[in-house]
N, C-alpha and C positions, 0 to 999 in steps of 0.2 A: 501351476497356472500363475502366470505373471499378470499382476494388476498394475496398470499405469495410473499415475497421479493426474489430477487435473492439469498440472503444469506440463507434464509430458504429453498429455493429450493435445493441449493447445499448440505446443511446438510441432507435434506431428501434423496437425491440421495445417499449420502455417507452411510446413515443408511441402505438403501435398499441393498447396495453393501456390507455391513458389514465392511466398512473401516473407519479408522480415517482420519481426514482432515490433509493435508499438507498445512500449512498456514505460510509461511515465513514473516519476518518483514524486511522492508526496509525504511530507512530514505530518504524522498524525497529531492532531491537536493544535495545529497552527492555522488559524487563529483560535479555534476551539473545536471540540469533537463534533458538534452539529454541522459546522462548516466542512469538516473532513468528510462526514457522511454524505453531504450534498455533493461535494467534489468527486468522491468515488463514483457516485451514480452518474454524474455529468461526464466523467472520463469514460465510463462504460458506454454511455449513449453516444459519445463522440468517436467511438471506434477503437479505444484502447483494447489490446489483446490480453494484457496482464497489467497489474499495478504493483510497483514496489512501494510499500508503506513503511516509512521510517518510524521507529519507536523512539521517542525522545529520551535522552539520557543526559546526565549532568556534566560530562567531560568529553564532548565531541571534537576534540582537537584535531584528529586525523582527517576530518571531513571537510575542512575549509570553511571560509567565513559565511557562506550562504546557508549551509546546513547547520552550522553552529548557531547562527541567529535564529533559524526556524526552530531548532531544538530548545533554545532558551525561551522563546515566546510560548512554545507548547507547554513547557514545564511551568512557566509563570501562570498559564491558564489552568493549571491543575491536572494536566494529562499524566496518567499513569499507565503502565502496561495493562493492568486489569481493566481500566476504563476503555482502553483501545480495544481489547478483546470483547468487552461487552458491546461496544458500538458495532464491531464487525458481526457479532452474533445477531444483532438487531437487523442486519441487512440480509439475513437468510431469506431466500425466495425473491429478493430484489437484485442482488449483486451476483451475477452468474460467471464473471470472469475470475481467474485465479488472482489472489493477492499474496504477494511474497513479503514477509515481514523482514525488515532490515534492522538489525540490532547487534549489540555486542554483548559478550558474556564476560 
């Protein structure tokens, strides 16, 4: 039995509807995690199908100046991967669209 992920389910729904996905990008913790939480809910309410959520890191050179600046602001605000995951966990039951974490290893 094959089980599809929420991301696969969403893309399948979009294909059936003949629509493209609206998948905005947001850097977690820019300006702070409470703002990120509010923005995730606002994006969902505004029709986003999925959200790409950036996890800030200290050397975002490959991402260009906008994402570099957002990552720097988020790190300065004390954002950590653990705090991002805690914030996402706090949204269970409120945030129903898939969130794709954007990070490097």
